[in-house]
Each structure stands twice: as structure tokens, then as C-alpha cells.
PQR file with spaces between the fields and no chain letter, atoms N, CA, C, O and H, PARSE charges and radii, in Angstrom:
ATOM       1  N    MET     1     159.297  138.363  170.484 -0.4000 1.5000
ATOM       2  CA   MET     1     158.587  139.166  171.275 -0.0000 2.0000
ATOM       3  C    MET     1     157.764  138.408  172.366  0.5500 1.7000
ATOM       4  O    MET     1     156.641  138.060  172.004 -0.5500 1.4000
ATOM       5  N    PHE     2     158.117  138.112  173.571 -0.4000 1.5000
ATOM       6  CA   PHE     2     157.510  137.319  174.484 -0.0000 2.0000
ATOM       7  C    PHE     2     156.358  137.731  175.180  0.5500 1.7000
ATOM       8  O    PHE     2     155.644  136.885  175.718 -0.5500 1.4000
ATOM       9  H    PHE     2     159.030  138.395  173.865  0.4000 1.0000
ATOM      10  N    ASP     3     156.023  139.246  175.246 -0.4000 1.5000
ATOM      11  CA   ASP     3     155.116  139.940  176.067 -0.0000 2.0000
ATOM      12  C    ASP     3     153.772  140.011  175.039  0.5500 1.7000
ATOM      13  O    ASP     3     153.724  140.688  174.012 -0.5500 1.4000
ATOM      14  H    ASP     3     156.603  139.933  174.809  0.4000 1.0000
ATOM      15  N    ILE     4     152.841  139.265  175.494 -0.4000 1.5000
ATOM      16  CA   ILE     4     151.659  138.838  174.772 -0.0000 2.0000
ATOM      17  C    ILE     4     150.860  140.260  174.368  0.5500 1.7000
ATOM      18  O    ILE     4     150.171  140.387  173.356 -0.5500 1.4000
ATOM      19  H    ILE     4     152.880  138.715  176.328  0.4000 1.0000
ATOM      20  N    MET     5     151.080  141.228  175.302 -0.4000 1.5000
ATOM      21  CA   MET     5     150.189  142.600  175.011 -0.0000 2.0000
ATOM      22  C    MET     5     151.186  143.528  173.852  0.5500 1.7000
ATOM      23  O    MET     5     150.781  144.551  173.300 -0.5500 1.4000
ATOM      24  H    MET     5     151.640  141.125  176.124  0.4000 1.0000
ATOM      25  N    CYS     6     152.167  143.091  173.700 -0.4000 1.5000
ATOM      26  CA   CYS     6     153.013  143.843  172.717 -0.0000 2.0000
ATOM      27  C    CYS     6     152.881  143.233  171.325  0.5500 1.7000
ATOM      28  O    CYS     6     152.916  144.021  170.381 -0.5500 1.4000
ATOM      29  H    CYS     6     152.497  142.260  174.148  0.4000 1.0000
ATOM      30  N    ARG     7     152.739  141.961  171.081 -0.4000 1.5000
ATOM      31  CA   ARG     7     152.658  141.146  170.057 -0.0000 2.0000
ATOM      32  C    ARG     7     151.917  141.852  168.884  0.5500 1.7000
ATOM      33  O    ARG     7     152.323  141.801  167.723 -0.5500 1.4000
ATOM      34  H    ARG     7     152.711  141.321  171.849  0.4000 1.0000
ATOM      35  N    ASN     8     150.835  142.494  169.265 -0.4000 1.5000
ATOM      36  CA   ASN     8     150.009  143.056  168.104 -0.0000 2.0000
ATOM      37  C    ASN     8     150.976  144.240  167.488  0.5500 1.7000
ATOM      38  O    ASN     8     150.718  144.571  166.331 -0.5500 1.4000
ATOM      39  H    ASN     8     150.505  142.536  170.208  0.4000 1.0000
ATOM      40  N    PHE     9     151.912  144.814  168.057 -0.4000 1.5000
ATOM      41  CA   PHE     9     152.555  145.930  167.442 -0.0000 2.0000
ATOM      42  C    PHE     9     153.746  145.525  166.588  0.5500 1.7000
ATOM      43  O    PHE     9     154.094  146.357  165.750 -0.5500 1.4000
ATOM      44  H    PHE     9     152.122  144.545  168.997  0.4000 1.0000
ATOM      45  N    ILE    10     154.370  144.485  166.652 -0.4000 1.5000
ATOM      46  CA   ILE    10     155.310  143.960  166.034 -0.0000 2.0000
ATOM      47  C    ILE    10     154.883  143.172  164.939  0.5500 1.7000
ATOM      48  O    ILE    10     154.040  142.287  165.088 -0.5500 1.4000
ATOM      49  H    ILE    10     154.088  143.809  167.333  0.4000 1.0000
ATOM      50  N    PRO    11     155.528  143.491  163.598 -0.5600 1.5000
ATOM      51  CA   PRO    11     154.935  142.704  162.319  0.2800 2.0000
ATOM      52  C    PRO    11     155.547  141.254  162.227  0.5500 1.7000
ATOM      53  O    PRO    11     156.732  141.001  162.443 -0.5500 1.4000
ATOM      54  N    GLU    12     154.566  140.318  161.871 -0.4000 1.5000
ATOM      55  CA   GLU    12     154.835  138.798  161.897 -0.0000 2.0000
ATOM      56  C    GLU    12     156.270  138.468  161.543  0.5500 1.7000
ATOM      57  O    GLU    12     156.938  137.611  162.122 -0.5500 1.4000
ATOM      58  H    GLU    12     153.603  140.523  161.695  0.4000 1.0000
ATOM      59  N    ASP    13     156.724  139.302  160.439 -0.4000 1.5000
ATOM      60  CA   ASP    13     158.125  138.806  159.952 -0.0000 2.0000
ATOM      61  C    ASP    13     159.349  139.545  160.933  0.5500 1.7000
ATOM      62  O    ASP    13     160.509  139.346  160.573 -0.5500 1.4000
ATOM      63  H    ASP    13     156.181  139.998  159.969  0.4000 1.0000
ATOM      64  N    MET    14     159.168  140.194  161.876 -0.4000 1.5000
ATOM      65  CA   MET    14     160.072  140.492  162.623 -0.0000 2.0000
ATOM      66  C    MET    14     160.312  139.907  163.739  0.5500 1.7000
ATOM      67  O    MET    14     159.424  139.232  164.260 -0.5500 1.4000
ATOM      68  H    MET    14     158.226  140.355  162.169  0.4000 1.0000
ATOM      69  N    VAL    15     161.672  140.058  164.385 -0.4000 1.5000
ATOM      70  CA   VAL    15     161.924  139.304  165.836 -0.0000 2.0000
ATOM      71  C    VAL    15     162.162  140.667  166.534  0.5500 1.7000
ATOM      72  O    VAL    15     162.606  141.684  166.001 -0.5500 1.4000
ATOM      73  H    VAL    15     162.394  140.606  163.962  0.4000 1.0000
ATOM      74  N    ALA    16     161.751  140.487  167.944 -0.4000 1.5000
ATOM      75  CA   ALA    16     161.967  141.517  168.986 -0.0000 2.0000
ATOM      76  C    ALA    16     162.761  140.788  170.056  0.5500 1.7000
ATOM      77  O    ALA    16     162.342  139.683  170.399 -0.5500 1.4000
ATOM      78  H    ALA    16     161.391  139.661  168.377  0.4000 1.0000
ATOM      79  N    PHE    17     163.770  141.236  170.577 -0.4000 1.5000
ATOM      80  CA   PHE    17     164.607  140.882  171.848 -0.0000 2.0000
ATOM      81  C    PHE    17     164.967  142.150  172.493  0.5500 1.7000
ATOM      82  O    PHE    17     164.882  143.283  172.019 -0.5500 1.4000
ATOM      83  H    PHE    17     164.111  142.134  170.297  0.4000 1.0000
ATOM      84  N    SER    18     165.401  141.763  173.702 -0.4000 1.5000
ATOM      85  CA   SER    18     165.948  142.749  174.435 -0.0000 2.0000
ATOM      86  C    SER    18     167.211  142.161  174.931  0.5500 1.7000
ATOM      87  O    SER    18     167.423  140.985  175.227 -0.5500 1.4000
ATOM      88  H    SER    18     165.470  140.842  174.086  0.4000 1.0000
ATOM      89  N    VAL    19     167.985  143.136  174.972 -0.4000 1.5000
ATOM      90  CA   VAL    19     169.494  142.885  175.637 -0.0000 2.0000
ATOM      91  C    VAL    19     169.862  144.134  176.635  0.5500 1.7000
ATOM      92  O    VAL    19     169.251  145.197  176.525 -0.5500 1.4000
ATOM      93  H    VAL    19     167.812  144.091  174.732  0.4000 1.0000
ATOM      94  N    PRO    20     171.065  143.918  177.780 -0.5600 1.5000
ATOM      95  CA   PRO    20     171.275  145.359  178.347  0.2800 2.0000
ATOM      96  C    PRO    20     172.149  146.360  177.479  0.5500 1.7000
ATOM      97  O    PRO    20     172.951  145.997  176.618 -0.5500 1.4000
ATOM      98  N    SER    21     171.936  147.383  177.754 -0.4000 1.5000
ATOM      99  CA   SER    21     172.569  148.471  176.757 -0.0000 2.0000
ATOM     100  C    SER    21     173.982  148.289  176.500  0.5500 1.7000
ATOM     101  O    SER    21     174.367  148.559  175.363 -0.5500 1.4000
ATOM     102  H    SER    21     171.284  147.678  178.453  0.4000 1.0000
ATOM     103  N    ASN    22     175.046  147.771  177.576 -0.4000 1.5000
ATOM     104  CA   ASN    22     176.232  147.727  177.152 -0.0000 2.0000
ATOM     105  C    ASN    22     176.350  146.696  176.145  0.5500 1.7000
ATOM     106  O    ASN    22     177.099  146.822  175.176 -0.5500 1.4000
ATOM     107  H    ASN    22     174.733  147.551  178.501  0.4000 1.0000
ATOM     108  N    ARG    23     175.559  145.578  176.371 -0.4000 1.5000
ATOM     109  CA   ARG    23     175.844  144.535  175.449 -0.0000 2.0000
ATOM     110  C    ARG    23     175.396  144.666  173.863  0.5500 1.7000
ATOM     111  O    ARG    23     175.953  144.158  172.890 -0.5500 1.4000
ATOM     112  H    ARG    23     174.950  145.476  177.158  0.4000 1.0000
ATOM     113  N    PHE    24     174.139  145.557  173.904 -0.4000 1.5000
ATOM     114  CA   PHE    24     173.895  146.028  172.560 -0.0000 2.0000
ATOM     115  C    PHE    24     175.059  146.905  171.903  0.5500 1.7000
ATOM     116  O    PHE    24     175.376  146.746  170.725 -0.5500 1.4000
ATOM     117  H    PHE    24     173.686  145.970  174.695  0.4000 1.0000
ATOM     118  N    ILE    25     175.636  147.780  172.682 -0.4000 1.5000
ATOM     119  CA   ILE    25     176.595  148.533  172.131 -0.0000 2.0000
ATOM     120  C    ILE    25     177.997  147.414  171.698  0.5500 1.7000
ATOM     121  O    ILE    25     178.855  147.887  170.953 -0.5500 1.4000
ATOM     122  H    ILE    25     175.378  147.910  173.639  0.4000 1.0000
ATOM     123  N    GLU    26     178.115  146.377  172.052 -0.4000 1.5000
ATOM     124  CA   GLU    26     179.148  145.562  171.673 -0.0000 2.0000
ATOM     125  C    GLU    26     178.674  144.786  170.514  0.5500 1.7000
ATOM     126  O    GLU    26     179.455  144.467  169.618 -0.5500 1.4000
ATOM     127  H    GLU    26     177.419  145.992  172.658  0.4000 1.0000
ATOM     128  N    MET    27     177.427  144.471  170.496 -0.4000 1.5000
ATOM     129  CA   MET    27     176.999  143.763  169.334 -0.0000 2.0000
ATOM     130  C    MET    27     177.030  144.797  168.221  0.5500 1.7000
ATOM     131  O    MET    27     177.611  144.420  167.203 -0.5500 1.4000
ATOM     132  H    MET    27     176.793  144.730  171.225  0.4000 1.0000
ATOM     133  N    ALA    28     176.526  146.020  168.207 -0.4000 1.5000
ATOM     134  CA   ALA    28     176.658  147.080  167.267 -0.0000 2.0000
ATOM     135  C    ALA    28     177.984  147.203  166.637  0.5500 1.7000
ATOM     136  O    ALA    28     178.249  147.234  165.435 -0.5500 1.4000
ATOM     137  H    ALA    28     176.054  146.327  169.033  0.4000 1.0000
ATOM     138  N    ASN    29     178.803  147.270  167.696 -0.4000 1.5000
ATOM     139  CA   ASN    29     180.226  147.507  167.170 -0.0000 2.0000
ATOM     140  C    ASN    29     180.882  146.139  166.331  0.5500 1.7000
ATOM     141  O    ASN    29     181.957  146.203  165.734 -0.5500 1.4000
ATOM     142  H    ASN    29     178.587  147.244  168.672  0.4000 1.0000
ATOM     143  N    ASN    30     180.166  145.093  166.389 -0.4000 1.5000
ATOM     144  CA   ASN    30     180.720  143.750  165.855 -0.0000 2.0000
ATOM     145  C    ASN    30     179.854  143.735  164.434  0.5500 1.7000
ATOM     146  O    ASN    30     180.047  142.775  163.688 -0.5500 1.4000
ATOM     147  H    ASN    30     179.293  145.041  166.873  0.4000 1.0000
ATOM     148  N    ILE    31     179.132  144.520  164.127 -0.4000 1.5000
ATOM     149  CA   ILE    31     178.157  144.173  163.092 -0.0000 2.0000
ATOM     150  C    ILE    31     179.151  144.171  161.700  0.5500 1.7000
ATOM     151  O    ILE    31     178.639  143.415  160.874 -0.5500 1.4000
ATOM     152  H    ILE    31     178.976  145.300  164.733  0.4000 1.0000
ATOM     153  N    GLU    32     180.107  144.633  161.311 -0.4000 1.5000
ATOM     154  CA   GLU    32     180.911  144.616  160.339 -0.0000 2.0000
ATOM     155  C    GLU    32     181.600  143.290  160.090  0.5500 1.7000
ATOM     156  O    GLU    32     182.332  142.795  160.946 -0.5500 1.4000
ATOM     157  H    GLU    32     180.523  145.247  161.982  0.4000 1.0000
ATOM     158  N    GLY    33     181.383  142.749  158.993 -0.4000 1.5000
ATOM     159  CA   GLY    33     181.691  141.123  158.890 -0.0000 2.0000
ATOM     160  C    GLY    33     180.886  139.948  159.193  0.5500 1.7000
ATOM     161  O    GLY    33     181.134  138.759  158.993 -0.5500 1.4000
ATOM     162  H    GLY    33     180.788  143.151  158.297  0.4000 1.0000
ATOM     163  N    SER    34     179.799  140.557  159.752 -0.4000 1.5000
ATOM     164  CA   SER    34     178.690  139.674  160.223 -0.0000 2.0000
ATOM     165  C    SER    34     177.701  139.388  159.195  0.5500 1.7000
ATOM     166  O    SER    34     177.771  139.861  158.061 -0.5500 1.4000
ATOM     167  H    SER    34     179.597  141.523  159.914  0.4000 1.0000
ATOM     168  N    PHE    35     176.674  138.524  159.643 -0.4000 1.5000
ATOM     169  CA   PHE    35     175.791  138.297  158.632 -0.0000 2.0000
ATOM     170  C    PHE    35     174.619  139.479  158.349  0.5500 1.7000
ATOM     171  O    PHE    35     173.839  139.509  157.397 -0.5500 1.4000
ATOM     172  H    PHE    35     176.617  138.140  160.565  0.4000 1.0000
ATOM     173  N    LEU    36     174.726  140.428  159.446 -0.4000 1.5000
ATOM     174  CA   LEU    36     173.986  141.536  159.301 -0.0000 2.0000
ATOM     175  C    LEU    36     174.532  142.524  157.989  0.5500 1.7000
ATOM     176  O    LEU    36     173.774  143.159  157.256 -0.5500 1.4000
ATOM     177  H    LEU    36     175.360  140.403  160.219  0.4000 1.0000
ATOM     178  N    ASP    37     175.763  142.498  157.900 -0.4000 1.5000
ATOM     179  CA   ASP    37     176.538  143.346  156.783 -0.0000 2.0000
ATOM     180  C    ASP    37     176.258  142.565  155.377  0.5500 1.7000
ATOM     181  O    ASP    37     176.955  142.962  154.443 -0.5500 1.4000
ATOM     182  H    ASP    37     176.379  141.982  158.496  0.4000 1.0000
ATOM     183  N    LYS    38     175.450  141.642  155.126 -0.4000 1.5000
ATOM     184  CA   LYS    38     175.342  141.038  153.787 -0.0000 2.0000
ATOM     185  C    LYS    38     174.369  141.871  153.025  0.5500 1.7000
ATOM     186  O    LYS    38     173.558  142.446  153.751 -0.5500 1.4000
ATOM     187  H    LYS    38     174.884  141.320  155.884  0.4000 1.0000
ATOM     188  N    ASN    39     174.259  142.055  151.900 -0.4000 1.5000
ATOM     189  CA   ASN    39     173.118  142.173  150.743 -0.0000 2.0000
ATOM     190  C    ASN    39     172.313  141.025  150.815  0.5500 1.7000
ATOM     191  O    ASN    39     172.754  139.926  150.481 -0.5500 1.4000
ATOM     192  H    ASN    39     174.919  141.588  151.310  0.4000 1.0000
ATOM     193  N    PHE    40     171.030  141.210  151.275 -0.4000 1.5000
ATOM     194  CA   PHE    40     169.990  140.106  151.449 -0.0000 2.0000
ATOM     195  C    PHE    40     169.305  139.897  150.114  0.5500 1.7000
ATOM     196  O    PHE    40     168.897  138.823  149.672 -0.5500 1.4000
ATOM     197  H    PHE    40     170.671  142.103  151.547  0.4000 1.0000
ATOM     198  N    LYS    41     169.234  141.266  149.455 -0.4000 1.5000
ATOM     199  CA   LYS    41     168.653  141.262  147.867 -0.0000 2.0000
ATOM     200  C    LYS    41     169.383  140.533  147.141  0.5500 1.7000
ATOM     201  O    LYS    41     168.827  140.069  146.145 -0.5500 1.4000
ATOM     202  H    LYS    41     169.566  142.138  149.814  0.4000 1.0000
ATOM     203  N    ASN    42     170.776  140.197  147.357 -0.4000 1.5000
ATOM     204  CA   ASN    42     171.374  139.179  146.363 -0.0000 2.0000
ATOM     205  C    ASN    42     172.020  138.329  146.950  0.5500 1.7000
ATOM     206  O    ASN    42     173.103  138.482  147.515 -0.5500 1.4000
ATOM     207  H    ASN    42     171.228  140.573  148.165  0.4000 1.0000
ATOM     208  N    LEU    43     171.078  136.905  146.804 -0.4000 1.5000
ATOM     209  CA   LEU    43     171.465  135.724  147.781 -0.0000 2.0000
ATOM     210  C    LEU    43     172.782  135.291  147.569  0.5500 1.7000
ATOM     211  O    LEU    43     173.367  134.968  148.603 -0.5500 1.4000
ATOM     212  H    LEU    43     170.198  136.780  146.345  0.4000 1.0000
ATOM     213  N    THR    44     173.537  135.173  146.324 -0.4000 1.5000
ATOM     214  CA   THR    44     174.641  134.949  146.439 -0.0000 2.0000
ATOM     215  C    THR    44     175.852  135.564  146.995  0.5500 1.7000
ATOM     216  O    THR    44     176.982  135.097  146.857 -0.5500 1.4000
ATOM     217  H    THR    44     173.061  135.435  145.484  0.4000 1.0000
ATOM     218  N    SER    45     175.522  136.749  147.697 -0.4000 1.5000
ATOM     219  CA   SER    45     176.449  137.260  148.520 -0.0000 2.0000
ATOM     220  C    SER    45     176.627  136.634  149.925  0.5500 1.7000
ATOM     221  O    SER    45     177.616  136.906  150.605 -0.5500 1.4000
ATOM     222  H    SER    45     174.604  137.128  147.808  0.4000 1.0000
ATOM     223  N    LEU    46     175.693  135.823  150.336 -0.4000 1.5000
ATOM     224  CA   LEU    46     175.615  135.507  151.668 -0.0000 2.0000
ATOM     225  C    LEU    46     176.607  134.278  151.460  0.5500 1.7000
ATOM     226  O    LEU    46     176.921  133.569  152.416 -0.5500 1.4000
ATOM     227  H    LEU    46     174.890  135.602  149.783  0.4000 1.0000
């Protein structure tokens, strides 16, 4: 998060970013098979 005024509202362990809506839809459609589709509780699945 680059906006200094908003940093207090985002937890320290989170990353925030902005993208145009059409790019977000493209990214959301590509989640399957990406690292976001992994089970992070079981590190051996990475």
C-alpha cells in the first residue's frame, strides 16, 4: 500500500495493490494452477 493515509488500515502481513478491473478479471480467471491455488498449511504441496 503506497498511500500513507491508508497504511494504518491494512494489516502488516498483507499486501495491497491496485489494477484495472479488466486485468483483475484476467488474473482471477488464471488462479487455477497458480501459486494461489496451493494449500499453504501443508508446505510440501508447494
